[in-house]
Steps between C-alpha positions, in 0.01 A plus 500: 500500500790713622800519269735406785307175549517428128879549509529276807298230323715527187818465709347211697413310180850557360633324810223237498375445143342171606243700700387706200223390269438596139334838439163493326324730257214736575288283267553199727393711797191629316403142412530399867297804608222388267509143632495617863265797442735715708746773404859443608657751735755743352791378718419137423476570126837678513655211693374237255606692189850555640575196716235236429402265781791551738610488861511840673469420870187307404443271204318729257334273246419616150502286187861400436634456850851449627556123534517492878174686570278250322307477176163625625385802304320799642191376317517159670570645845217751470249245373595249771459761774167617359372142481605430859342828607169401344516146637562619855279808467787725611668810362269597212738792438742250341281527189642851457862411587800357318674219690874502433644295788426309819626511857664157496196341667286525187323823591481739205681832487314739272488853363166675542355750252662788690846339491500381863664166580306251714545151643172308515529235772248223439588329829426797725246656257681833537670724249799718573628795300877464476587794273343798330647402162711237329785750481482551877486124562813451290673797662438354846599143409763497226795290616848647539673193361 
């Protein structure tokens, strides 16, 4: 993640501490990786260890989220999306992704193994790549409040 984005996030959370979660340890991330059988992306790991589950243009869930983005952990979101994927026989690639958010309509937003960010739309049965990385997604969507 670019240092300028990190500084913008730090300034944003100083102005809006209610949108910042509680940072987690690398051990918590490793435990989640074992549960989900998927390695966390570098940008996502950095975000969680510095900001926790926080708002950054999107609700970025982790483990200890900011109060107004919800209590769902990345483990719960990922498992729910994988279960729905299997039930509907759609998007088998979700088994290799980490779901950290949704689009407001319940469709998962996930990071693939290469760091790309995707929305998986269960209504249209289409997926759409919305950013090449979490850092890029944040850079393009961080509010100027």
